[in-house]
C-alpha positions in Angstrom: -24.0 -38.9 1.9 -21.7 -40.7 -1.5 -24.4 -43.1 -2.4 -27.3 -40.6 -2.6 -25.1 -38.3 -4.8 -24.2 -41.2 -6.8 -27.9 -41.6 -7.8 -28.3 -38.6 -8.4 -27.4 -38.9 -12.1 -30.8 -40.8 -12.6 -32.8 -38.0 -11.6 -33.9 -35.1 -13.7 -31.8 -32.1 -13.3 -34.9 -29.3 -11.5 -35.1 -32.2 -8.5 -31.3 -33.0 -8.6 -31.2 -28.9 -7.7 -33.3 -29.3 -5.3 -32.4 -32.3 -3.7 -28.7 -30.9 -3.9 -30.1 -27.9 -2.2 -31.7 -29.6 0.8 -28.9 -32.1 1.7 -26.4 -28.5 1.9 -29.0 -27.1 3.8 -29.8 -29.9 6.2 -26.7 -28.8 9.0 -26.7 -25.3 8.3 -27.8 -22.9 10.9 -31.0 -20.3 9.7 -28.3 -17.8 8.8 -26.5 -19.7 6.3 -29.4 -21.2 5.0 -31.2 -18.2 4.1 -27.8 -16.7 2.7 -27.5 -19.4 0.2 -31.7 -18.7 -0.3 -30.8 -15.2 -1.2 -27.9 -16.1 -3.6 -30.0 -18.7 -5.3 -32.5 -15.8 -5.7 -30.1 -13.6 -6.9 -28.8 -16.0 -10.0 -32.2 -16.5 -10.8 -32.3 -12.9 -11.7 -34.0 -11.7 -8.6 -33.3 -8.8 -6.3 -30.8 -8.7 -3.8 -32.0 -8.4 -0.1 -32.1 -5.0 1.0 -29.0 -4.3 3.6 -30.3 -3.2 7.6 -30.5 0.0 8.2 -30.0 2.2 11.4 -32.7 3.6 12.8 -32.1 7.6 13.0 -32.4 7.9 16.4 -29.3 5.8 16.8 -27.3 7.2 13.9 -27.6 10.3 14.6 -25.6 10.3 18.0 -22.8 8.5 16.1 -23.0 11.3 13.4 -22.5 14.0 16.0 -20.0 11.9 18.0 -17.9 12.0 14.2 -18.3 15.0 13.7 -17.5 16.2 17.1 -14.1 13.4 16.3 -13.2 15.5 13.1 -13.6 18.9 14.9 -11.1 17.9 17.8 -8.3 16.4 15.3 -8.9 19.7 12.9 -8.4 21.6 16.3 -5.1 19.7 17.4 -3.5 19.7 13.8 -3.9 23.8 13.4 -2.5 23.9 17.5 -0.1 21.6 16.6 1.2 23.5 13.3 1.3 26.6 15.3 3.9 25.1 17.5 6.1 24.0 14.3 5.2 20.4 14.8 4.9 18.7 11.5 2.5 16.2 12.5 1.6 13.2 10.9 4.6 13.5 8.2 6.3 10.5 7.2 9.4 12.1 6.8 12.3 11.2 9.5 15.6 13.1 10.2 18.5 10.7 10.3 21.0 11.7 13.2 
């Protein structure tokens, strides 16, 4: 590997980057190779790939459960406030 890198100074620059890419990506997984390829595209001025989105059928359930959790927390905090419990306060009483 070191011998190959030593010989790269005689190769034109655009070939060097291609050879370097091939040598580095030979031991990568397909996911790492894809990430490297996407970074290269962005560095050359291309658009970054879109993030994967959840289908609405899955996301709707998650949003509903989140809303239920928030509602439950709100109700608990109202009940605790009614009984004078200072829920979530950082102040401590020193004995």
